Phi, psi and omega in degrees: 000313180298320179294322179296317178295323178297317180296320177298319179297315180298316180296322178295317178296318179295321180298328179265013178058042180252107173263189185296321180296314179294321180299314177299317181296319179293321176297319178298312180294322177298317177297316180298324179292312179295312179296325177298323176297317177297317180297319178302315180296318181293319177297316179297325184279324191252340178257142169282174187295324179292318179294324175299318178299317178294324180302309182283332178290317177298318177298320178293324178290321177295336177291351172298356171309331180298329175293324181285324181295324179052032172074003185294328180304310181295322181295320178299318179299312183293319182290313181290338177296337177274350181257329190298329178299340182259003178283333177084010179121136180233352180292144178301331182272355183272146170268120184288115180231152177055031179276151178253121181306325181301320180297320178294319179296318181291318178296319177299321179296315179298314184295314184291322178294319181294327175299316178297317181299311185286336173296315177294320181294320180298318178296317180294326179300315180293314187291323186268305186287329181306302180295323181296315179296321179297319177297317181298313183289333182292342180274004184271202191250009183241146182297145183302327182295343179284323188247341192295307182295315176299325180297310182292325176294321177295323178297314180295317179296320178295323175299325176296322177294328177295323180294329181271348186301314182297325179293317178295322180296320178298318179297318178297318179295333177273023175062033173258032184298322181297316180294315179300315180292329175297317176294321180294326175298313177298321179296319180296320180292315179298318180297320181298313180296323179293318179295315181298315179298320180295318179297314182294330180270004174079030181279354174061229184291349178296339181297332175296324179292321179297322179295319178294320179298322178296320179294315180299317180297317180295318182288328174296318176299319182296314186278313188273347180239300186297317182242034182301315183296324179296314182286331173297316179295319178299321181297324182276351182272126179297139179280098184230161170073017181223128178254108180299318183294321185272322189261331188244321185299321178303328176274322186297316186293328178291314179294325180299314179297316181294318181294318179297316181286341180297344175306323182289339177273334192250315192234356188289329189298321185294310176299326178299311180295324179302316183282324187271320187244353176100174187292328184295310179290329174298323177294323180291314179289329178295318179293317178296316181296325179299319179294312182296323179294320178298318178296317180294321178294323176296317179295325181291346180300324180300321188267310188291325181288342180264002181302315178300320178296317178297318178296321178296321178296319178294321179296330179273003179082011182264063185296317181298319178297319179297318181292320178297316179298318181298317181298319181295313183289330177295316180298314179298320180297315180293321178299317181296313185293319179297316182292314182290323177296318177297320180297320179295318179297320179298320178298317179298317178298316180298320178297319181293320182285323185276336186231064180287165176098167181266145178244129178300147184280064180231160180301130183285152180248349181227162177297318179299318179295323179294317178295321177297320177297319179296321181298333178272354177262344173267165175288158171300166189294325185294307176295331176296317178298317180294319178294323176296321177296317177296325178296321176298319176295318178299323179295320176299320178295318179298319180292324175297323178297319177298317183299315184284329185282337174292346173271006183058040177217165177201089178272007186280354190307309183301318182293314182295319178298313180299315181301309185286327176293322175299317177298317181299324183276321190275324188298315180301309179294327177296321178291320178295322183280314188239012181065208182293333177293317177297319177297315182296319178298313181298318181297312182293317183294313181296319182295315186278337181265339183246303190287311186297305180295323181294314183292321182285334172296318178293320180296319178296326178294320176296319181294334179270352182292145179289000000 
């Protein structure tokens, strides 16, 4: 009986294109979704509306990390995915056989250059964003002593994640996505418990710092302990046979521009609402956006975790196999995001219908009062539906990016630049004119009329190329 159930489970996972890497990623996103629900309730119960607004605004400002990353993480994954089949094994328990020295030299070159790059970027992140964010937050409604120390600690911790990013990217490119996602699952669980404990003990914005600390600790364990022997060998390998200018820079600068501008698609809305409509509405859109972002990241697990495998198939000349696999995982990814997004909108509608009326901003004493309080901390159903629709479009654009980059090309730059610049220009006046409803309309319309058709037209052109 147990064996029969095991076989059914395996067949079900295979039917949905879920391998070990995707399973870990889905478990991580699933945990983040469940834990995110607990966090939403705790934030609604323990933070007043202004502090909730600052919580999501600080998180949105720290997301400016995407400007510092400049897309190099994704480029490292795609480039090393073409080298790892010739490394002959990187696990500490593996005996390295049939390895090609050239592949080790090239991988070492990519890793060492990226370490230098991110060291400079981490320093610039602290020096530039630290003062700018402090100025931005100082114009709000909360005393500086509430946010100043957590803000600067969060800046330093985020810089630490930048320093570890190239090492994690090399591991993902070497098809260690399952191991990396396993560590990330543990990191997500540890971060959740630290955040919950901090909220309950009244640590306020410091809980954001505890979450960043959990990520840094997990990645340090991964790099300095789990794959220590691999990185020691890379460190001792001379960086030869790789031209950054010729082989990587043509792709990197395009991805860098897109990654930096993606901030306007992913995290820009909360600071805009903070400045135009105040901390209370920023908290509402921040909480809603957190749920939709978690769903989109879970859906992306089907596609992004298979990028090294897709790149390896292309490197071996198995283009038809790569395209068939990509189509299957894309369909599953879209099915998941559409279904989960619809379910979230239904929950918001149910909360509004079942729990009408205003709830005083005081600690709740019953479950019903807590749910009613939560319904006033999320956006109304109409802007939530529009933002969910825009998120689905953004996910299609992200999947198109994976498709073109596994070919070590990226023609999406003009479309992505136009899309994000339009968002940067349109969202502030739309929010001023129509509040969060105006912002949601602008986000969905720009994404579906500019980004989705443009990016997929370019992706189809790459797929037809010889």
